[in-house]
Structures are given as C-alpha cells and as structure tokens.
Backbone as CSV, one residue per row, in Angstrom:
resi,resn,N_x,N_y,N_z,CA_x,CA_y,CA_z,C_x,C_y,C_z
1,UNK,12.738,-16.585,-36.257,13.484,-16.459,-35.021,13.066,-15.175,-34.317
2,UNK,12.884,-15.248,-33.045,12.501,-14.094,-32.250,13.757,-13.470,-31.671
3,UNK,13.869,-12.167,-31.784,15.076,-11.507,-31.286,14.902,-11.092,-29.838
4,UNK,15.973,-11.118,-29.116,15.985,-10.628,-27.736,16.612,-9.256,-27.728
5,UNK,15.949,-8.318,-27.060,16.458,-6.966,-26.966,16.337,-6.557,-25.510
6,UNK,17.269,-7.007,-24.708,17.215,-6.718,-23.272,18.389,-5.834,-22.892
7,UNK,18.098,-4.761,-22.210,19.152,-3.891,-21.712,19.215,-4.124,-20.221
8,UNK,20.314,-4.590,-19.697,20.363,-4.918,-18.278,21.602,-4.389,-17.608
9,UNK,21.535,-4.304,-16.296,22.672,-3.881,-15.490,22.516,-4.461,-14.105
10,UNK,23.611,-4.781,-13.467,23.564,-5.294,-12.103,23.506,-4.136,-11.119
11,UNK,22.575,-4.189,-10.199,22.496,-3.233,-9.101,22.380,-4.062,-7.839
12,UNK,23.367,-4.033,-7.000,23.503,-4.893,-5.819,23.145,-6.314,-6.227
13,UNK,22.168,-6.922,-5.553,21.842,-8.309,-5.873,20.657,-8.420,-6.817
14,UNK,20.195,-7.304,-7.376,19.050,-7.324,-8.266,19.492,-7.115,-9.699
15,UNK,18.828,-7.760,-10.610,19.082,-7.544,-12.027,18.002,-6.608,-12.537
16,UNK,18.423,-5.554,-13.182,17.489,-4.567,-13.695,17.302,-4.807,-15.180
17,UNK,16.062,-4.905,-15.598,15.763,-5.044,-17.014,15.049,-3.795,-17.467
18,UNK,15.508,-3.211,-18.560,14.888,-2.021,-19.102,14.474,-2.290,-20.523
19,UNK,13.544,-1.510,-20.994,13.099,-1.674,-22.362,12.206,-2.884,-22.452
20,UNK,12.347,-3.631,-23.506,11.501,-4.811,-23.639,12.336,-5.983,-24.119
21,UNK,11.876,-7.161,-23.789,12.518,-8.365,-24.308,11.464,-9.135,-25.074
22,UNK,11.889,-9.819,-26.082,10.987,-10.703,-26.796,11.364,-12.116,-26.406
23,UNK,10.360,-12.936,-26.197,10.625,-14.305,-25.802,10.001,-15.235,-26.821
24,UNK,10.607,-16.412,-26.954,10.033,-17.402,-27.845,8.729,-17.875,-27.237
25,UNK,7.670,-17.853,-27.986,6.382,-18.290,-27.477,5.482,-18.673,-28.634
26,UNK,4.503,-19.487,-28.341,3.541,-19.866,-29.355,2.586,-18.693,-29.556
27,UNK,2.406,-18.276,-30.804,1.471,-17.214,-31.164,1.763,-15.895,-30.460
28,UNK,3.009,-15.560,-30.259,3.330,-14.278,-29.613,3.794,-13.281,-30.652
29,UNK,3.411,-12.059,-30.466,3.871,-10.987,-31.320,3.814,-9.707,-30.517
30,UNK,4.590,-8.713,-30.934,4.513,-7.434,-30.236,3.534,-6.554,-30.973
31,UNK,2.908,-5.680,-30.233,1.931,-4.777,-30.791,2.107,-3.419,-30.140
32,UNK,1.651,-2.390,-30.796,1.753,-1.048,-30.238,0.367,-0.456,-30.062
33,UNK,0.215,0.359,-29.036,-1.024,1.086,-28.825,-0.872,2.461,-29.443
34,UNK,-1.970,3.190,-29.549,-1.930,4.500,-30.186,-1.027,5.487,-29.446
35,UNK,-0.789,5.257,-28.134,0.069,6.171,-27.379,1.534,5.745,-27.386
36,UNK,1.875,4.733,-28.202,3.263,4.337,-28.340,3.712,3.254,-27.376
37,UNK,2.823,2.791,-26.494,3.195,1.711,-25.590,3.286,0.409,-26.378
38,UNK,4.293,-0.381,-26.087,4.506,-1.646,-26.769,4.262,-2.767,-25.777
39,UNK,3.603,-3.815,-26.212,3.357,-4.934,-25.322,3.451,-6.241,-26.081
40,UNK,3.622,-7.329,-25.354,3.663,-8.660,-25.929,2.247,-9.172,-25.954
41,UNK,1.730,-9.484,-27.121,0.330,-9.886,-27.241,0.232,-11.284,-27.817
42,UNK,-0.924,-11.893,-27.660,-1.173,-13.207,-28.223,-0.370,-14.296,-27.549
43,UNK,-0.108,-14.162,-26.267,0.756,-15.104,-25.563,-0.048,-16.318,-25.109
44,UNK,0.197,-17.463,-25.700,-0.422,-18.702,-25.235,0.407,-19.313,-24.127
45,UNK,1.687,-19.381,-24.354,2.603,-19.816,-23.318,4.016,-19.380,-23.646
46,UNK,4.845,-19.331,-22.631,6.223,-18.893,-22.784,7.126,-20.064,-22.463
47,UNK,8.205,-20.207,-23.207,9.136,-21.282,-22.906,10.551,-20.808,-23.105
48,UNK,11.479,-21.530,-22.530,12.884,-21.170,-22.630,13.715,-22.339,-23.105
49,UNK,15.009,-22.144,-23.123,15.911,-23.193,-23.560,16.025,-24.310,-22.535
50,UNK,15.902,-23.952,-21.242,16.080,-24.948,-20.201,14.749,-25.633,-19.883
51,UNK,14.609,-26.855,-20.380,13.424,-27.653,-20.087,13.555,-28.157,-18.663
52,UNK,12.579,-27.830,-17.857,12.638,-28.177,-16.441,12.199,-29.616,-16.214
53,UNK,12.315,-30.064,-14.972,11.985,-31.432,-14.604,10.515,-31.754,-14.854
54,UNK,9.622,-30.816,-14.642,8.192,-31.043,-14.795,7.768,-30.696,-16.220
55,UNK,8.131,-31.559,-17.181,7.955,-31.250,-18.589,6.511,-31.107,-19.041
56,UNK,5.551,-31.644,-18.312,4.179,-31.629,-18.793,3.218,-30.876,-17.898
57,UNK,3.711,-29.968,-17.071,2.857,-29.240,-16.153,3.211,-27.757,-16.145
58,UNK,2.174,-26.942,-15.971,2.436,-25.517,-15.757,3.062,-25.381,-14.376
59,UNK,3.710,-24.275,-14.084,4.331,-24.122,-12.766,3.317,-24.295,-11.620
60,UNK,3.786,-24.896,-10.559,2.961,-25.067,-9.357,3.335,-24.038,-8.302
61,UNK,4.372,-23.261,-8.572,4.913,-22.350,-7.576,4.783,-20.905,-8.029
62,UNK,3.925,-20.121,-7.361,3.778,-18.712,-7.721,4.911,-17.881,-7.143
63,UNK,5.079,-16.667,-7.636,6.018,-15.758,-6.970,5.540,-15.526,-5.538
64,UNK,6.450,-15.213,-4.640,6.068,-14.921,-3.257,5.284,-13.617,-3.207
65,UNK,5.672,-12.649,-4.021,4.973,-11.373,-4.006,5.434,-10.452,-5.107
66,UNK,4.742,-9.312,-5.209,5.074,-8.274,-6.177,4.854,-6.930,-5.481
67,UNK,5.709,-5.956,-5.780,5.590,-4.620,-5.191,5.885,-3.589,-6.277
68,UNK,5.261,-2.422,-6.147,5.446,-1.349,-7.127,5.349,-0.004,-6.435
69,UNK,6.175,0.934,-6.885,6.140,2.303,-6.376,6.137,3.257,-7.565
70,UNK,5.085,4.081,-7.684,4.936,5.018,-8.797,5.783,6.263,-8.572
71,UNK,6.572,6.619,-9.579,7.426,7.809,-9.519,6.920,8.917,-10.435
72,UNK,5.909,8.628,-11.241,5.374,9.614,-12.176,4.242,10.368,-11.487
73,UNK,4.244,11.681,-11.577,3.234,12.480,-10.876,2.061,12.892,-11.762
74,UNK,1.980,12.329,-12.960,0.851,12.604,-13.846,-0.302,11.666,-13.511
75,UNK,-1.509,12.206,-13.499,-2.695,11.386,-13.204,-2.901,10.331,-14.291
76,UNK,-3.116,9.092,-13.873,-3.384,8.012,-14.809,-2.165,7.448,-15.502
77,UNK,-0.981,7.914,-15.114,0.277,7.459,-15.720,1.183,6.959,-14.605
78,UNK,1.806,5.801,-14.810,2.717,5.258,-13.804,4.075,4.968,-14.422
79,UNK,5.078,5.052,-13.572,6.463,4.754,-13.950,7.169,4.388,-12.657
80,UNK,7.960,3.341,-12.673,8.701,3.015,-11.471,9.164,1.575,-11.431
81,UNK,9.667,1.201,-10.272,10.255,-0.119,-10.065,9.194,-1.133,-9.664
82,UNK,9.212,-2.270,-10.352,8.376,-3.418,-10.011,9.317,-4.479,-9.452
83,UNK,9.080,-4.910,-8.218,9.873,-5.969,-7.604,9.048,-7.238,-7.586
84,UNK,9.631,-8.334,-8.049,8.978,-9.636,-7.978,9.830,-10.526,-7.090
85,UNK,9.236,-10.993,-5.985,9.924,-11.941,-5.103,9.756,-13.325,-5.699
86,UNK,10.866,-13.979,-5.977,10.852,-15.262,-6.692,10.028,-16.314,-5.950
87,UNK,9.643,-17.336,-6.687,8.922,-18.463,-6.110,9.822,-19.191,-5.111
88,UNK,9.227,-19.800,-4.124,9.992,-20.581,-3.146,10.756,-21.694,-3.840
89,UNK,10.125,-22.324,-4.820,10.748,-23.392,-5.605,10.648,-22.987,-7.071
90,UNK,11.779,-22.756,-7.717,11.796,-22.347,-9.119,12.083,-23.496,-10.081
91,UNK,12.007,-24.735,-9.607,12.354,-25.871,-10.462,11.433,-26.012,-11.669
92,UNK,10.219,-25.501,-11.579,9.287,-25.593,-12.705,8.996,-24.221,-13.323
93,UNK,9.774,-23.213,-12.955,9.565,-21.840,-13.443,10.648,-21.489,-14.458
94,UNK,10.236,-20.884,-15.572,11.182,-20.378,-16.560,11.084,-18.851,-16.632
95,UNK,9.858,-18.338,-16.571,9.640,-16.895,-16.656,8.676,-16.421,-15.575
96,UNK,8.788,-15.128,-15.274,7.807,-14.408,-14.461,7.145,-13.419,-15.407
97,UNK,5.821,-13.416,-15.448,5.087,-12.571,-16.377,4.311,-11.518,-15.577
98,UNK,4.467,-10.247,-15.957,3.782,-9.144,-15.284,2.554,-8.758,-16.103
99,UNK,1.418,-8.642,-15.410,0.158,-8.230,-16.029,-0.427,-7.035,-15.291
100,UNK,-1.240,-6.247,-15.992,-2.156,-5.339,-15.336,-3.221,-6.228,-14.721
101,UNK,-3.845,-5.784,-13.637,-4.902,-6.578,-13.003,-5.987,-5.664,-12.444
102,UNK,-7.173,-6.235,-12.309,-8.303,-5.536,-11.697,-8.893,-6.457,-10.646
103,UNK,-8.752,-6.055,-9.393,-9.316,-6.821,-8.279,-8.930,-8.301,-8.313
104,UNK,-7.657,-8.573,-8.550,-7.140,-9.941,-8.501,-7.264,-10.740,-9.781
105,UNK,-7.684,-10.106,-10.882,-7.822,-10.800,-12.163,-6.937,-10.124,-13.204
106,UNK,-6.103,-10.907,-13.890,-5.235,-10.359,-14.936,-6.090,-9.750,-16.037
107,UNK,-5.620,-8.607,-16.563,-6.356,-7.870,-17.590,-5.440,-7.657,-18.790
108,UNK,-5.916,-8.035,-19.963,-5.181,-7.758,-21.194,-3.945,-8.611,-21.377
109,UNK,-3.139,-8.230,-22.362,-1.906,-8.969,-22.653,-0.846,-8.679,-21.593
110,UNK,0.196,-9.505,-21.541,1.277,-9.272,-20.567,1.975,-7.939,-20.800
111,UNK,2.419,-7.341,-19.708,3.267,-6.154,-19.789,4.674,-6.588,-20.173
112,UNK,5.150,-7.665,-19.519,6.513,-8.130,-19.749,6.678,-9.551,-19.235
113,UNK,7.505,-10.329,-19.919,7.927,-11.650,-19.468,9.411,-11.560,-19.146
114,UNK,9.770,-11.964,-17.926,11.147,-11.837,-17.449,11.698,-13.212,-17.075
115,UNK,12.898,-13.547,-17.508,13.460,-14.855,-17.156,13.750,-14.950,-15.665
116,UNK,13.603,-16.164,-15.130,13.953,-16.361,-13.716,15.435,-16.079,-13.539
117,UNK,15.799,-15.600,-12.344,17.191,-15.226,-12.083,17.700,-15.789,-10.783
118,UNK,16.858,-16.505,-10.052,17.298,-17.064,-8.785,17.313,-16.061,-7.650
119,UNK,16.766,-14.865,-7.883,16.756,-13.805,-6.882,15.562,-12.902,-7.167
120,UNK,15.358,-11.910,-6.322,14.315,-10.929,-6.559,14.589,-10.232,-7.886
121,UNK,13.542,-10.047,-8.681,13.671,-9.393,-9.978,13.203,-7.954,-9.840
122,UNK,13.977,-7.050,-10.383,13.614,-5.640,-10.423,13.408,-5.271,-11.879
123,UNK,12.186,-4.856,-12.205,11.857,-4.435,-13.565,11.437,-2.975,-13.528
124,UNK,11.959,-2.174,-14.428,11.593,-0.768,-14.484,10.464,-0.580,-15.493
125,UNK,9.275,-0.260,-14.949,8.099,-0.031,-15.782,8.164,1.395,-16.312
126,UNK,8.439,1.529,-17.604,8.542,2.827,-18.258,7.942,2.713,-19.645
127,UNK,7.768,3.834,-20.279,7.331,3.850,-21.661,8.475,3.270,-22.495
128,UNK,8.236,2.216,-23.273,9.333,1.575,-24.006,9.980,2.454,-25.074
129,UNK,9.261,3.441,-25.578,9.854,4.314,-26.585,10.549,5.516,-25.974
130,UNK,10.241,5.824,-24.698,10.876,6.942,-23.998,10.949,6.597,-22.506
131,UNK,12.053,5.997,-22.042,12.168,5.547,-20.655,12.049,6.656,-19.612
132,UNK,12.080,7.927,-20.037,11.900,9.011,-19.073,10.426,9.248,-18.766
133,UNK,9.535,8.618,-19.540,8.094,8.795,-19.364,7.459,7.530,-18.807
134,UNK,6.292,7.689,-18.227,5.536,6.554,-17.709,4.612,5.968,-18.759
135,UNK,3.782,5.031,-18.327,2.803,4.382,-19.200,1.404,4.652,-18.667
136,UNK,0.448,4.738,-19.574,-0.942,4.944,-19.182,-1.476,3.689,-18.505
137,UNK,-2.207,3.871,-17.415,-2.851,2.744,-16.744,-4.158,2.471,-17.487
138,UNK,-4.378,1.241,-17.948,-5.627,0.936,-18.659,-6.858,1.173,-17.773
139,UNK,-7.969,1.531,-18.404,-9.221,1.746,-17.676,-9.593,0.518,-16.857
140,UNK,-10.021,0.743,-15.631,-10.486,-0.329,-14.756,-9.397,-1.081,-14.015
141,UNK,-8.148,-0.792,-14.326,-7.025,-1.488,-13.705,-6.666,-0.815,-12.382
142,UNK,-6.416,-1.628,-11.346,-6.002,-1.072,-10.055,-4.837,-1.832,-9.425
143,UNK,-4.253,-2.803,-10.168,-3.179,-3.626,-9.614,-2.194,-4.056,-10.697
144,UNK,-1.058,-4.581,-10.228,-0.138,-5.345,-11.068,-0.139,-6.770,-10.534
145,UNK,0.039,-7.746,-11.415,0.058,-9.157,-11.025,1.298,-9.826,-11.609
146,UNK,1.896,-10.748,-10.852,3.027,-11.541,-11.336,2.610,-13.003,-11.379
147,UNK,2.867,-13.651,-12.507,2.496,-15.047,-12.718,3.731,-15.806,-13.198
148,UNK,3.905,-17.029,-12.734,5.011,-17.858,-13.212,4.578,-18.616,-14.466
149,UNK,5.558,-18.873,-15.348,5.265,-19.620,-16.573,6.448,-20.504,-16.935
150,UNK,6.186,-21.456,-17.812,7.235,-22.324,-18.365,6.834,-22.716,-19.785
151,UNK,7.496,-23.719,-20.362,7.233,-24.094,-21.750,5.860,-24.725,-21.953
152,UNK,5.190,-25.143,-20.885,3.861,-25.746,-21.001,2.765,-24.690,-20.926
153,UNK,2.938,-23.709,-20.072,1.925,-22.674,-19.891,2.246,-21.833,-18.673
154,UNK,1.217,-21.218,-18.112,1.432,-20.376,-16.946,0.354,-20.641,-15.910
155,UNK,0.666,-20.258,-14.676,-0.322,-20.373,-13.616,-1.507,-19.467,-13.969
156,UNK,-2.708,-19.812,-13.527,-3.868,-18.980,-13.859,-3.893,-17.636,-13.130
157,UNK,-3.202,-17.523,-12.035,-3.200,-16.291,-11.254,-1.906,-16.196,-10.458
158,UNK,-1.727,-15.094,-9.783,-0.532,-14.892,-8.975,-0.754,-13.743,-8.013
159,UNK,0.264,-13.410,-7.234,0.118,-12.311,-6.282,-0.056,-10.975,-7.001
160,UNK,-0.731,-10.055,-6.323,-0.963,-8.726,-6.877,-0.460,-7.659,-5.910
161,UNK,-0.296,-6.465,-6.426,-0.049,-5.291,-5.588,-0.910,-4.166,-6.139
162,UNK,-1.433,-3.351,-5.241,-2.255,-2.221,-5.647,-1.390,-1.145,-6.285
163,UNK,-1.961,-0.466,-7.263,-1.289,0.669,-7.898,-1.787,1.930,-7.210
164,UNK,-0.883,2.639,-6.578,-1.192,3.928,-5.970,-0.600,4.973,-6.892
165,UNK,-1.454,5.662,-7.631,-1.032,6.646,-8.611,-0.606,7.927,-7.906
166,UNK,0.696,8.205,-7.918,1.220,9.445,-7.325,0.862,10.606,-8.236
167,UNK,0.117,11.548,-7.713,-0.313,12.694,-8.506,0.155,13.964,-7.822
168,UNK,0.805,14.829,-8.588,1.277,16.108,-8.050,0.109,17.084,-7.966
169,UNK,0.019,17.763,-6.854,-0.997,18.788,-6.662,-0.277,20.084,-6.308
170,UNK,-0.682,21.164,-6.942,-0.047,22.448,-6.667,-0.340,22.875,-5.241
171,UNK,0.644,23.478,-4.602,0.503,23.927,-3.220,-0.675,24.882,-3.081
172,UNK,-0.874,25.765,-4.049,-1.984,26.706,-3.998,-3.332,26.011,-3.918
173,UNK,-3.450,24.871,-4.583,-4.685,24.107,-4.522,-4.884,23.499,-3.153
174,UNK,-3.809,23.053,-2.538,-3.895,22.410,-1.239,-4.282,23.411,-0.156
175,UNK,-3.699,24.610,-0.188,-3.922,25.579,0.890,-5.029,26.571,0.593
176,UNK,-5.645,26.493,-0.581,-6.725,27.420,-0.924,-7.835,27.306,0.126
177,UNK,-8.267,28.391,0.613,-9.322,28.398,1.615,-8.809,28.250,3.037
178,UNK,-7.550,27.927,3.197,-6.977,27.765,4.519,-6.338,29.062,5.012
179,UNK,-6.011,29.927,4.092,-5.339,31.177,4.435,-6.388,32.282,4.535
180,UNK,-6.239,33.126,5.542,-7.182,34.249,5.654,-7.011,35.218,4.485
181,UNK,-8.092,35.755,4.050,-8.030,36.726,2.972,-8.155,38.121,3.537
182,UNK,-7.526,39.058,2.894,-7.610,40.445,3.354,-8.798,41.111,2.661
183,UNK,-9.427,41.984,3.358,-10.459,42.687,2.672,-11.482,43.162,3.536
C-alpha cells in the first residue's frame, strides 16, 4: 500500500499542497538525490480511485497553462508558487503532473503528481526536507511543464513556463564603476 502524505490548506479558491504526496502507480517509488531532494521516480502511469468515463485512453485535455515565480535569490536554486490552470474538460483527468523541462520537452522523473481539484492548483515548490529552502534546477533545464494523467497513462506533453532564476546581486557590484572615485 502506498501512503499519502499531503499537507494542505485552503487559501481563497486555491488548494495549496506542501511537501510531497505519494500516489498509487505502476512501478513508482520515491528516490532521493545527494542534495536531499525527493522525487517520484519510475512513473509509468498514475491512477486514482475514480475511474473516469474514458477508461481506455490517456487524457485528451491538457492543462490550460502553468506559471511559476521564483522567490529564492540563490543562483541555480528555485522556490516558489507553481500555478496550474486546469484543463477545459477534466472528465478524463485524474492528476496533473509537474516536470522539469528543457525547450518544451519533459526532463527526468516527475517533480510532483497532484490530484485534480476542479480549480486552479497552487503547488509550493520547495525542498521537501526543508520547506524554507529551494531546490536545485537540474542542468539544462529552463522550464516547468504540466501534464495531465489518469489510470491509463499521461499526455506526452503539456504547457510550459520559463524559469526565471531570481538572483540577488549586491548593490556594490551593481554600482561599481558608476561612482566617481576620489584621488
């Protein structure tokens, strides 16, 4: 049996999911990277308790969009809110799966699988072992992607959003050479 470990709270009309959830899936297991990031790996397909009308097809309806805003000021590390705009028709959707992506192609294992909620989903991308910290962006990755899935499988692709890594720069570095020197 796979355990669910979801920490959630209602914020206006959005459901916030923190930490990680485990979902029932064929050949799925969690794995850790050397930096402590945890991810769902070996995902062939995701399924839920509610068998939808289209029992033998992967979802035909992608999410409308995905958006992300980085709040971590460390280079190569991101932390922040991921918004997924639900599919126009969710009748064949059970989960929304977030992936790292490079130029429109999903890269590596899923970051997270989130159950459909009938509304925009807000997921907080943080380090699962320390929610005050961000996660390292894998080499070559420049986007996040959202894909719909059900008990049969998942769409091959979905909408993406670019990752703009917010990096703090010291004021002295910015104004160096701009100020007259005495001498």
